KOLTI-950864 format. One record per residue (C-alpha): z negated, x negated, y; residue in three letters; residue number from 1. Coordinates in nm, 2 decimals, padded with zeros to 4 digits. Layout:
KOLTI-950864
> Z|X|Y|ALA|NUM
...
//
This chain:
KOLTI-950864
> 03.40|-00.21|-01.56|MET|1
> 03.48|-00.58|-01.55|VAL|2
> 03.24|-00.81|-01.72|SER|3
> 03.07|-01.09|-01.52|ASP|4
> 03.19|-01.42|-01.65|PRO|5
> 02.85|-01.57|-01.60|THR|6
> 02.70|-01.34|-01.86|GLY|7
> 02.51|-01.13|-01.61|GLY|8
> 02.56|-00.76|-01.53|PRO|9
> 02.91|-00.61|-01.48|PRO|10
> 03.08|-00.69|-01.16|ALA|11
> 03.11|-00.32|-01.08|SER|12
> 02.81|-00.10|-01.18|GLN|13
> 02.63|00.22|-01.06|PRO|14
> 02.44|00.18|-00.74|ALA|15
> 02.11|00.33|-00.63|LEU|16
> 02.14|00.65|-00.44|ARG|17
> 02.05|00.67|-00.07|ARG|18
> 01.84|00.98|-00.10|GLY|19
> 01.54|00.89|00.12|LEU|20
> 01.48|00.94|00.49|ARG|21
> 01.24|00.71|00.66|VAL|22
> 00.95|00.95|00.62|LEU|23
> 01.00|00.95|00.24|GLY|24
> 01.00|00.57|00.23|THR|25
> 00.69|00.56|00.45|LEU|26
> 00.50|00.80|00.21|LEU|27
> 00.58|00.59|-00.09|ILE|28
> 00.50|00.27|00.10|THR|29
> 00.16|00.40|00.21|LEU|30
> 00.09|00.51|-00.15|SER|31
> 00.16|00.15|-00.26|ALA|32
> -00.08|00.01|00.00|THR|33
> -00.31|00.28|-00.14|THR|34
> -00.59|00.29|00.12|PRO|35
> -00.83|00.48|-00.10|ALA|36
> -00.79|00.25|-00.39|SER|37
> -00.83|-00.05|-00.16|SER|38
> -01.15|00.09|-00.01|VAL|39
> -01.30|00.20|-00.34|PHE|40
> -01.18|-00.08|-00.57|ILE|41
> -01.10|-00.39|-00.36|ILE|42
> -01.33|-00.37|-00.06|SER|43
> -01.65|-00.39|-00.27|PRO|44
> -01.53|-00.74|-00.37|GLY|45
> -01.50|-00.83|00.00|VAL|46
> -01.85|-00.69|00.07|VAL|47
> -01.99|-00.87|-00.24|ALA|48
> -01.86|-01.19|-00.10|GLN|49
> -01.91|-01.16|00.28|ALA|50
> -02.17|-00.88|00.30|GLY|51
> -02.16|-00.69|00.63|SER|52
> -01.93|-00.98|00.75|GLY|53
> -01.67|-00.78|00.56|ALA|54
> -01.61|-00.61|00.89|PHE|55
> -01.48|-00.93|01.04|TRP|56
> -01.29|-01.01|00.72|SER|57
> -01.10|-00.68|00.74|PHE|58
> -01.05|-00.72|01.11|LEU|59
> -00.91|-01.07|01.08|LEU|60
> -00.69|-00.95|00.79|ALA|61
> -00.56|-00.68|01.02|GLY|62
> -00.46|-00.94|01.28|VAL|63
> -00.27|-01.14|01.01|VAL|64
> -00.12|-00.81|00.91|GLY|65
> 00.02|-00.74|01.26|ILE|66
> 00.18|-01.09|01.26|PHE|67
> 00.32|-01.03|00.91|MET|68
> 00.44|-00.68|00.99|ALA|69
> 00.66|-00.82|01.27|PHE|70
> 00.79|-01.08|01.02|VAL|71
> 00.86|-00.82|00.75|TYR|72
> 01.02|-00.58|00.99|ALA|73
> 01.28|-00.84|01.12|GLU|74
> 01.36|-00.98|00.77|LEU|75
> 01.38|-00.63|00.61|ALA|76
> 01.60|-00.52|00.89|SER|77
> 01.84|-00.80|00.81|ALA|78
> 01.82|-00.76|00.43|TYR|79
> 01.69|-00.42|00.32|PRO|80
> 01.74|-00.49|-00.05|LEU|81
> 01.57|-00.38|-00.37|SER|82
> 01.49|-00.74|-00.45|GLY|83
> 01.24|-00.74|-00.16|GLY|84
> 01.08|-01.07|-00.06|GLU|85
> 01.26|-01.30|-00.31|TYR|86
> 01.60|-01.16|-00.20|ALA|87
> 01.51|-01.24|00.16|ILE|88
> 01.37|-01.59|00.10|VAL|89
> 01.66|-01.68|-00.12|GLY|90
> 01.91|-01.59|00.16|ARG|91
> 01.72|-01.76|00.44|THR|92
> 01.55|-02.06|00.28|LEU|93
> 01.76|-02.12|-00.03|GLY|94
> 01.77|-02.03|-00.40|LYS|95
> 01.49|-02.25|-00.52|LEU|96
> 01.23|-02.11|-00.28|PRO|97
> 01.37|-01.76|-00.35|GLY|98
> 01.32|-01.80|-00.72|PHE|99
> 00.97|-01.94|-00.67|VAL|100
> 00.89|-01.63|-00.46|THR|101
> 01.03|-01.41|-00.75|LEU|102
> 00.81|-01.59|-01.00|GLY|103
> 00.50|-01.54|-00.79|LEU|104
> 00.58|-01.17|-00.72|LEU|105
> 00.69|-01.06|-01.06|VAL|106
> 00.36|-01.19|-01.22|ILE|107
> 00.15|-01.05|-00.94|THR|108
> 00.31|-00.71|-00.92|GLN|109
> 00.28|-00.65|-01.30|LEU|110
> -00.09|-00.76|-01.29|LEU|111
> -00.16|-00.54|-00.98|ILE|112
> -00.06|-00.23|-01.18|ILE|113
> -00.34|-00.31|-01.43|ALA|114
> -00.59|-00.40|-01.16|VAL|115
> -00.54|-00.07|-00.98|ILE|116
> -00.51|00.14|-01.30|ALA|117
> -00.84|00.01|-01.43|LEU|118
> -01.01|00.18|-01.14|GLY|119
> -00.93|00.53|-01.27|VAL|120
> -01.18|00.50|-01.55|GLY|121
> -01.45|00.38|-01.31|THR|122
> -01.43|00.69|-01.09|TYR|123
> -01.36|00.94|-01.37|LEU|124
> -01.68|00.81|-01.55|SER|125
> -01.88|00.99|-01.28|VAL|126
> -01.78|01.31|-01.46|VAL|127
> -01.69|01.17|-01.81|PHE|128
> -01.93|00.88|-01.86|PRO|129
> -01.81|00.79|-02.21|SER|130
> -01.45|00.71|-02.12|LEU|131
> -01.30|00.38|-02.23|ASP|132
> -01.18|00.22|-01.91|GLY|133
> -00.88|00.02|-02.05|PRO|134
> -00.76|00.32|-02.25|VAL|135
> -00.77|00.55|-01.94|VAL|136
> -00.59|00.28|-01.74|ALA|137
> -00.32|00.26|-02.01|ALA|138
> -00.27|00.63|-02.02|VAL|139
> -00.25|00.64|-01.64|THR|140
> 00.02|00.37|-01.64|THR|141
> 00.22|00.56|-01.91|VAL|142
> 00.21|00.89|-01.71|VAL|143
> 00.31|00.71|-01.39|ALA|144
> 00.60|00.54|-01.56|THR|145
> 00.73|00.87|-01.69|GLY|146
> 00.72|01.01|-01.33|LEU|147
> 00.88|00.69|-01.19|ALA|148
> 01.20|00.74|-01.39|VAL|149
> 01.28|01.06|-01.20|PHE|150
> 01.47|01.10|-00.87|ASP|151
> 01.33|00.90|-00.59|ILE|152
> 01.31|01.21|-00.36|LYS|153
> 01.09|01.38|-00.62|LEU|154
> 00.86|01.08|-00.63|ASN|155
> 00.84|01.07|-00.25|ALA|156
> 00.72|01.43|-00.25|TRP|157
> 00.47|01.37|-00.53|VAL|158
> 00.33|01.06|-00.36|THR|159
> 00.31|01.24|-00.03|GLY|160
> 00.09|01.52|-00.17|VAL|161
> -00.14|01.27|-00.34|PHE|162
> -00.16|01.06|-00.03|LEU|163
> -00.28|01.35|00.18|ALA|164
> -00.57|01.40|-00.07|ILE|165
> -00.67|01.03|-00.05|GLU|166
> -00.66|01.02|00.33|LEU|167
> -00.88|01.33|00.34|ALA|168
> -01.13|01.15|00.11|ALA|169
> -01.14|00.85|00.34|LEU|170
> -01.19|01.07|00.64|ALA|171
> -01.50|01.22|00.47|VAL|172
> -01.63|00.87|00.39|LEU|173
> -01.59|00.77|00.75|THR|174
> -01.76|01.07|00.90|VAL|175
> -02.06|01.03|00.66|LEU|176
> -02.12|00.67|00.78|GLY|177
> -02.05|00.72|01.15|VAL|178
> -02.25|01.05|01.18|ALA|179
> -02.58|00.89|01.06|ARG|180
> -02.57|00.52|01.11|PRO|181
> -02.86|00.32|00.97|SER|182
> -02.79|00.02|01.20|ARG|183
> -02.62|-00.05|01.53|PRO|184
> -02.25|-00.16|01.54|PHE|185
> -02.37|-00.48|01.72|THR|186
> -02.53|-00.59|01.39|ASP|187
> -02.18|-00.61|01.23|LEU|188
> -02.04|-00.79|01.53|LEU|189
> -02.31|-01.04|01.61|LEU|190
> -02.55|-01.06|01.30|HIS|191
> -02.35|-01.02|00.98|PRO|192
> -02.55|-01.07|00.66|VAL|193
> -02.47|-01.12|00.30|ALA|194
> -02.65|-01.10|-00.04|ALA|195
> -02.88|-01.40|-00.09|GLY|196
> -03.10|-01.52|-00.38|PRO|197
> -03.36|-01.29|-00.52|GLY|198
> -03.21|-00.98|-00.36|GLY|199
> -03.27|-01.10|00.00|ALA|200
> -03.01|-01.09|00.27|VAL|201
> -02.90|-01.41|00.45|VAL|202
> -02.67|-01.47|00.75|PRO|203
> -02.31|-01.45|00.65|ALA|204
> -02.14|-01.77|00.76|GLY|205
> -01.79|-01.82|00.88|ILE|206
> -01.70|-01.98|00.55|GLY|207
> -01.79|-01.66|00.35|LEU|208
> -01.61|-01.44|00.60|ILE|209
> -01.30|-01.66|00.59|GLY|210
> -01.29|-01.68|00.21|ALA|211
> -01.33|-01.30|00.19|ALA|212
> -01.04|-01.26|00.43|THR|213
> -00.80|-01.35|00.15|ALA|214
> -00.91|-01.05|-00.05|VAL|215
> -00.90|-00.83|00.26|ALA|216
> -00.54|-00.94|00.32|ILE|217
> -00.47|-00.84|-00.03|PHE|218
> -00.62|-00.50|00.02|SER|219
> -00.38|-00.43|00.31|TYR|220
> -00.09|-00.57|00.12|ASN|221
> 00.20|-00.32|00.05|GLY|222
> 00.32|-00.23|00.40|TYR|223
> 00.61|-00.47|00.35|GLY|224
> 00.71|-00.30|00.03|SER|225
> 00.92|-00.05|00.23|ALA|226
> 01.20|-00.31|00.19|VAL|227
> 01.22|-00.24|-00.18|TYR|228
> 01.36|00.11|-00.10|PHE|229
> 01.62|-00.03|00.14|GLY|230
> 01.91|00.06|-00.09|GLU|231
> 01.78|00.42|-00.12|GLU|232
> 01.70|00.48|00.24|THR|233
> 01.94|00.62|00.50|GLN|234
> 02.02|00.39|00.79|ASP|235
> 01.81|00.13|00.62|ALA|236
> 01.87|-00.16|00.87|HIS|237
> 01.69|00.04|01.14|ARG|238
> 01.46|00.27|00.93|GLY|239
> 01.29|00.01|00.71|ILE|240
> 01.16|-00.19|01.01|ALA|241
> 01.00|00.13|01.14|ARG|242
> 00.85|00.22|00.80|ALA|243
> 00.69|-00.13|00.78|VAL|244
> 00.53|-00.11|01.12|LEU|245
> 00.40|00.24|01.08|TRP|246
> 00.27|00.16|00.73|ALA|247
> 00.07|-00.14|00.86|LEU|248
> -00.08|00.06|01.14|GLY|249
> -00.19|00.35|00.93|ILE|250
> -00.32|00.12|00.65|THR|251
> -00.54|-00.08|00.88|VAL|252
> -00.70|00.23|01.04|VAL|253
> -00.73|00.41|00.70|ALA|254
> -00.92|00.11|00.55|GLU|255
> -01.11|-00.05|00.83|LEU|256
> -01.27|00.27|00.95|ALA|257
> -01.43|00.38|00.62|PRO|258
> -01.54|00.02|00.53|VAL|259
> -01.71|-00.01|00.88|THR|260
> -01.87|00.33|00.83|ALA|261
> -02.02|00.24|00.50|VAL|262
> -02.16|-00.08|00.64|LEU|263
> -02.31|00.11|00.93|LEU|264
> -02.44|00.41|00.73|GLY|265
> -02.57|00.26|00.40|ALA|266
> -02.95|00.33|00.39|PRO|267
> -03.01|-00.02|00.26|SER|268
> -02.78|-00.32|00.27|LEU|269
> -02.98|-00.49|-00.01|ASN|270
> -02.92|-00.19|-00.24|GLU|271
> -02.55|-00.16|-00.13|LEU|272
> -02.48|-00.53|-00.21|PHE|273
> -02.66|-00.50|-00.55|ALA|274
> -02.50|-00.17|-00.65|ALA|275
> -02.26|-00.19|-00.95|PRO|276
> -02.05|00.07|-00.77|ASN|277
> -02.10|00.03|-00.39|MET|278
> -01.91|00.34|-00.28|MET|279
> -02.08|00.57|-00.54|SER|280
> -02.41|00.44|-00.42|TYR|281
> -02.33|00.51|-00.06|PHE|282
> -02.19|00.86|-00.13|LEU|283
> -02.48|00.96|-00.35|THR|284
> -02.75|00.83|-00.12|SER|285
> -02.59|00.98|00.20|VAL|286
> -02.40|01.29|00.07|GLY|287
> -02.55|01.37|-00.26|GLY|288
> -02.42|01.36|-00.62|PRO|289
> -02.20|01.66|-00.58|GLY|290
> -02.00|01.50|-00.30|LEU|291
> -01.99|01.17|-00.50|ASN|292
> -01.83|01.36|-00.79|THR|293
> -01.57|01.53|-00.57|ALA|294
> -01.47|01.21|-00.39|ILE|295
> -01.46|01.02|-00.71|SER|296
> -01.21|01.27|-00.86|LEU|297
> -01.00|01.24|-00.54|ALA|298
> -01.01|00.86|-00.57|VAL|299
> -00.90|00.88|-00.94|ALA|300
> -00.60|01.08|-00.83|LEU|301
> -00.53|00.83|-00.55|ALA|302
> -00.53|00.55|-00.80|ILE|303
> -00.28|00.74|-01.02|LEU|304
> -00.06|00.77|-00.70|ASN|305
> -00.09|00.40|-00.63|ALA|306
> 00.01|00.31|-00.98|VAL|307
> 00.31|00.53|-00.95|LEU|308
> 00.41|00.38|-00.62|ALA|309
> 00.36|00.02|-00.74|ILE|310
> 00.57|00.09|-01.05|ILE|311
> 00.85|00.23|-00.83|LEU|312
> 00.84|-00.09|-00.63|ILE|313
> 00.81|-00.34|-00.92|THR|314
> 01.09|-00.16|-01.11|ALA|315
> 01.33|-00.21|-00.82|ARG|316
> 01.25|-00.58|-00.80|MET|317
> 01.30|-00.62|-01.17|VAL|318
> 01.63|-00.41|-01.15|PHE|319
> 01.74|-00.66|-00.88|SER|320
> 01.67|-00.96|-01.10|THR|321
> 01.89|-00.81|-01.36|GLY|322
> 02.17|-00.74|-01.11|ARG|323
> 02.13|-01.11|-00.99|ASP|324
> 02.16|-01.23|-01.35|ALA|325
> 01.82|-01.41|-01.35|ALA|326
> 01.78|-01.37|-01.73|TRP|327
> 02.00|-01.40|-02.04|PRO|328
> 02.31|-01.18|-02.02|GLY|329
> 02.20|-00.89|-02.24|ALA|330
> 01.86|-00.87|-02.07|VAL|331
> 02.01|-00.88|-01.72|SER|332
> 02.26|-00.61|-01.80|ARG|333
> 01.99|-00.38|-01.94|ALA|334
> 01.76|-00.43|-01.65|LEU|335
> 02.04|-00.35|-01.41|ALA|336
> 02.11|-00.02|-01.57|THR|337
> 02.10|00.29|-01.34|VAL|338
> 02.02|00.64|-01.48|HIS|339
> 02.34|00.85|-01.46|PRO|340
> 02.16|01.16|-01.34|ARG|341
> 01.86|01.04|-01.14|PHE|342
> 02.02|00.72|-01.00|ALA|343
> 01.70|00.52|-01.07|THR|344
> 01.66|00.19|-01.24|PRO|345
> 01.52|00.35|-01.55|TRP|346
> 01.53|00.06|-01.80|VAL|347
> 01.36|-00.17|-01.55|ALA|348
> 01.10|00.11|-01.48|THR|349
> 01.02|00.15|-01.85|VAL|350
> 01.00|-00.22|-01.90|ALA|351
> 00.76|-00.25|-01.61|VAL|352
> 00.55|00.04|-01.74|GLY|353
> 00.52|-00.11|-02.09|LEU|354
> 00.41|-00.45|-01.96|VAL|355
> 00.17|-00.29|-01.72|GLY|356
> 00.02|-00.08|-02.00|THR|357
> -00.04|-00.38|-02.22|VAL|358
> -00.20|-00.57|-01.93|LEU|359
> -00.46|-00.29|-01.89|CYS|360
> -00.64|-00.45|-02.19|PHE|361
> -00.65|-00.80|-02.03|ALA|362
> -00.97|-00.96|-01.90|ASP|363
> -01.05|-00.83|-01.55|GLU|364
> -01.16|-01.17|-01.42|GLN|365
> -00.82|-01.31|-01.53|PHE|366
> -00.64|-01.03|-01.34|LEU|367
> -00.85|-01.10|-01.02|VAL|368
> -00.80|-01.48|-01.03|VAL|369
> -00.43|-01.46|-01.10|THR|370
> -00.36|-01.22|-00.81|THR|371
> -00.61|-01.34|-00.54|ALA|372
> -00.40|-01.60|-00.35|THR|373
> -00.04|-01.55|-00.46|THR|374
> 00.03|-01.31|-00.18|ILE|375
> -00.09|-01.57|00.07|VAL|376
> 00.18|-01.81|-00.05|VAL|377
> 00.44|-01.54|-00.04|VAL|378
> 00.34|-01.45|00.32|TYR|379
> 00.38|-01.82|00.41|ALA|380
> 00.73|-01.83|00.26|LEU|381
> 00.83|-01.52|00.46|LEU|382
> 00.70|-01.68|00.78|CYS|383
> 00.92|-01.98|00.71|LEU|384
> 01.21|-01.75|00.63|ALA|385
> 01.18|-01.58|00.96|ALA|386
> 01.18|-01.91|01.15|VAL|387
> 01.46|-02.06|00.95|ASN|388
> 01.66|-01.73|00.97|GLY|389
> 01.66|-01.75|01.34|ARG|390
> 01.75|-02.12|01.33|ARG|391
> 02.04|-02.10|01.09|ASN|392
> 02.16|-01.75|01.20|GLY|393
> 02.11|-01.59|00.86|SER|394
> 01.91|-01.31|01.02|THR|395
> 02.12|-01.28|01.33|ALA|396
> 02.25|-00.94|01.22|HIS|397
> 01.90|-00.78|01.20|ALA|398
> 01.87|-00.46|01.40|ARG|399
> 01.50|-00.53|01.47|TYR|400
> 01.39|-00.84|01.65|ARG|401
> 01.01|-00.92|01.66|MET|402
> 00.86|-00.96|02.01|PRO|403
> 00.75|-01.31|02.14|LEU|404
> 00.92|-01.50|01.86|PHE|405
> 00.80|-01.74|01.72|PRO|406
> 00.44|-01.64|01.80|VAL|407
> 00.39|-01.41|01.50|ALA|408
> 00.51|-01.64|01.22|PRO|409
> 00.34|-01.95|01.37|VAL|410
> 00.01|-01.78|01.42|LEU|411
> 00.03|-01.62|01.08|ALA|412
> 00.09|-01.96|00.92|LEU|413
> -00.21|-02.10|01.09|ILE|414
> -00.43|-01.81|00.97|ALA|415
> -00.29|-01.83|00.62|LEU|416
> -00.35|-02.20|00.61|GLY|417
> -00.72|-02.14|00.70|TYR|418
> -00.75|-01.88|00.43|VAL|419
> -00.61|-02.12|00.17|VAL|420
> -00.85|-02.39|00.29|TYR|421
> -01.15|-02.16|00.25|GLU|422
> -01.03|-02.05|-00.09|ASN|423
> -01.00|-02.41|-00.20|ALA|424
> -01.38|-02.44|-00.12|LEU|425
> -01.46|-02.14|-00.35|ASP|426
> -01.51|-02.26|-00.71|PRO|427
> -01.55|-01.91|-00.86|LYS|428
> -01.23|-01.73|-00.76|VAL|429
> -01.05|-01.90|-00.47|GLY|430
> -00.99|-02.25|-00.62|ARG|431
> -00.90|-02.13|-00.97|PRO|432
> -00.66|-01.87|-00.81|SER|433
> -00.49|-02.15|-00.61|LEU|434
> -00.45|-02.35|-00.93|TYR|435
> -00.29|-02.05|-01.11|VAL|436
> -00.06|-01.99|-00.81|THR|437
> 00.06|-02.35|-00.81|ILE|438
> 00.11|-02.32|-01.19|GLY|439
> 00.32|-02.01|-01.16|ILE|440
> 00.53|-02.16|-00.88|ALA|441
> 00.59|-02.48|-01.08|ALA|442
> 00.70|-02.28|-01.39|VAL|443
> 00.94|-02.06|-01.18|ALA|444
> 01.08|-02.37|-01.00|GLY|445
> 01.14|-02.55|-01.33|ALA|446
> 01.31|-02.24|-01.48|TYR|447
> 01.55|-02.23|-01.18|TYR|448
> 01.62|-02.60|-01.18|LEU|449
> 01.66|-02.65|-01.56|LEU|450
> 01.82|-02.32|-01.66|VAL|451
> 01.96|-02.11|-01.37|LEU|452
> 02.11|-02.39|-01.16|ARG|453
> 02.26|-02.56|-01.46|ARG|454
> 02.40|-02.23|-01.58|ARG|455
> 02.52|-02.14|-01.23|GLY|456
> 02.47|-01.77|-01.31|SER|457
> 02.21|-01.66|-01.06|TRP|458
> 02.38|-01.49|-00.77|GLU|459
> 02.20|-01.29|-00.50|LEU|460
> 02.37|-00.95|-00.50|ARG|461
> 02.29|-00.63|-00.32|GLY|462
> 02.42|-00.33|-00.13|ALA|463
> 02.40|-00.53|00.20|ALA|464
> 02.64|-00.79|00.06|ASP|465
> 02.91|-00.55|-00.06|GLU|466
//
């Protein structure tokens, strides 16, 4: 191999293997969006904030998701690269926005591993009440990392089996709520309520619903992650767009239906809002403790599946940063290493797993604040990338073209702007999260301007450019 004169990875190096069909990519992508983990771990946060107005928060987030799925599908069709969003933004808006996107994503993705993994202990505690949550999360991350090193086709099969189990658990949750509703659907539509002082319920205002929409958007997030497997998917320029659109549709149905069912079927909204584990309260009160135990075990398995999928995704992004020489030479070359047998980015996978394992012991409030709004900023950058890509022709070769352009990116930007505004009004999570997001973006931008641009070593590489 010929060494790269910039100090990055070798100019010629092993490539990832195209061993996935679109179905395999879809299975891993759905596992990353992790509908069960979102419903059981993230949606209670939306309900705690917006009460039964969470229905509207999830519905509005689904509308934003449709717009963003169109954006993702077109951009991923043009650049189906393992670098994902940063590789796309860097090619359409420029290297500085691209590296800012990378900074936001690499922090968020690593933290998300811990956020999701910490849910395992919560649901295993139904059977094993003395478990230490962070230790269980760390063990889960280590196990998932070990699996993630193996061939991508094996991981597609494993995630597919686990995904079927979690979708079955969500179906049970939906049936329980719809079969015996405690309130009419019109209450969710016309009279949403939220937790008030002294255990009372009060009308849920549009501000609460809007602020909670940011978290609901986060719960759907992951459908665009199909792009990370673009270099391992056959006929990726066509197939990744299909995987993105199917993943969004399935995710919205798989999350909105059970959340709506719980809000309809909970015997008491006061008790639901006050419960330390809302879903366990609902399952126990409606289906009994035995069903709660069975579903809790299924959810724990779903969380393991989600951690596995997110590690697979994050490892490919980190692998891409090494190939692009984003770090000092030796570090970049190591991260760009491909396993000789499994054709997977094994060093990047192990590195991601180690960092994710350590973060399982971080403060949960820190994890929530840091991840709450970064995805909103990344979505906004992708919308601008879609518009600019059409304008300067950098996405002209895309095999998929979104309908009614530029309606989707423009409406998505308007919706995202509103979400940012509502978060700026929230002093507990939203506003601190915006400050953290701005800080991460500033540090990433400074690193690019003061180190990478001066060194001239950061080059956007990938299978699509060969």
